[in-house]
N, C-alpha and C positions, 0 to 999 in steps of 0.2 A: 504494500500500500504506500503510495507516494503522499506523504503528509500534506504537502502544499496543494497538490491537485485535489485531493479528497476534501481538504479544508475549504478550498474555493468553491467546490461543488456544494458542500453543506451550506455555505453562505448563500449561493445562488438559489437553492431550494428553499431555504428559510425566508429570504426576502420575497421570493415569488409567492409564498403563502401568506406574506404580511405578518410574520411572527417576529417578535423581538428575541434576542438571545435568551432572555429570562423565560419567555413563554415556551420556547423549544426545550430549554433545560427542564422546566417543570413537567413537560409531557413525557420525558424519558428518565426522570428522576436523577438528574445530575445538577451540578452547579452551573450558573451562567458563566463562571470563570472557565470551566471546562470547555463550554461551547466556544468561548472567545479564543482559547488556546488552539482548538481545532481549526477555526476559521483563519487564524494567522499563520498556520503551519507550524506552530510550536509544539504540537502534540497531535495525537490521532485518537479517535474513539476506540475503546476496548472492543474486541471482537464480539463480546456478549451484548453490546449495545447496537450493533449494526442492524439486527432484525427490527428493533424498535424504531431506529432512525428511518429505515427503508419504509416501514409502515406509515410513519408520520408523513413522509414525503411522497408516498404512493409510487415507489420505485422498487428496484431490485437490489439486493445486497451487493451483487456483482458490479453494479453501476457505481456504488459508493466505494468499493475496493479499487476499481480501475480509475476512478476520478474523472470519468468522462462519459458523455451521453452520445451514442451513435444515433444520429437523426435520420439516416437513410435519405438524404436529400436527393440523390441521383434518380431514384425510382418513383417517388411521389405516389406510391400506392397503385401502380399499374396492375390492373386485374389480369392482364394476359400473363403476368409473371407470378400469379398466385402460388403460394407454397402450401403444401399439405403436410401435416405432422400427424402421426398415429402413435398412441401410447401402446406399447406391447403388453403392459400389465392390465389396464382397464379397458382398452379399446377406444378411448376418447379420441375424437377427430378434431383437430385444430387447424385453422387456416390463417395465413398472414399475407398481406399484399406486399410486404418488404421483408428483408432479413429480420429475424426476431430471435431472442433468446427464449425458447419455449421449454418449459419443464412440466412434467406430469408424473405423479406417483413417485416423486423424489428423483427422477432421472431427467437429464437434459435430452431433448428430442432433436434429431436431425431432420431436415426437410426431405421428403421422398423425391427421388429423381424419376421423372416420368420417362418411360421408354415407349417407343412406337409399338402398338399391338398388331397382331396378325389380323387379317381381314375378317376372319371368322370369330374374333373375340366378342364383337357386338354386332347385332343386326337391328335395323330400325325399319318399321313399316308404318304407313299411314293407317290410322284407325280412328274413325269418328272425329276427324279434324285435328287429331293430335298424333304425335309419334309414339309408337309402342316399341320399346327397346327391350331386347332379350339377349341372352347369351347361353351357349351350351357349356360354359365353363363348369367344372366340377363344383358342387356346393355341399361338401361334407364338412363335418366339424374340423377335420384336420386340414382341409384345403378348400378355401371358399373366397368369394368376393365379399368384402365387408361393407363397401359403399361404392356407389357410382355417382358421377357428377357431370353436369354440363357447364362449360365455361366459355364465355366470350369476353370482349373488352369491357363490358359493363354489367355482366350477369353471372351469378353462380347459383346453380340449383344442385342440391345434394339429395341423394336417395339412399337411405340406409338399407343394407341387404343383410340377410340372416342365413346362417348355415342350415342346410336341409330344407330350404325353400328354393323355389326356382328364382333365378335372377331375372327380374323384369320390373319395368316402371313405365309410366307415360309422362310425356312432357310436351310443351308447345312445339310447333314445327319451327325449327331453325335450320338454315342451310349452310351456316358458317359457324365457326367456333370449334370447340373440342369436346369430345365425349371421353370421360376418364373412368376407369375402374381400378379399384385397389384390391389386390389379392393378398391374402396373408402370407403367401409363399413367393409369388411372382413379383410383388411390389406394385407400383403405380404404372398403369398402362394407358395409352391414349390412342384415339383415332380422330383424324380431322373429319369434320362433318362433310366437307366438300368431297372427300374420297368415298363416302358411303353412298350406296345406291338407294337414295330416297327421293 
């Protein structure tokens, strides 16, 4: 932990919230002199205080330790670059429009890398003014698709799938964008809508 950078970040967070050093100190049960020392780089918070500080500031302990905020200025939340994260313990599905530090069940998650799927991975046909999407992919407890998604530059639709059920869902008719499926063994696979016979 760089005392100077962490101290400056604490000062930035505190002033952004409109707190005095005394008010921040009272919230985390330390003296205002301790907060002053941190902010001037003369000391740093004890590791046991980082969780409480992160909670007050609405941030992550890693941000306080690193002393900097990554603002992802280059991407500005471009939906075409949406990232998918899946927790291997609980099955939680998380998305982010830019790089993010994502944790679940105590583990840091890496974004899934999408690979191009075979043409037979998903089929779509018109049915009552919508697209009916199916797959012949195995759907056993050991090997199955956990979710499917449609993604374009402004829209995300997700469809949760369950083992031992057939993989299928309906969606509005789109002729561009990507159709994605996430297999618990094969990973994240995609097909471009333009390449599908619909």
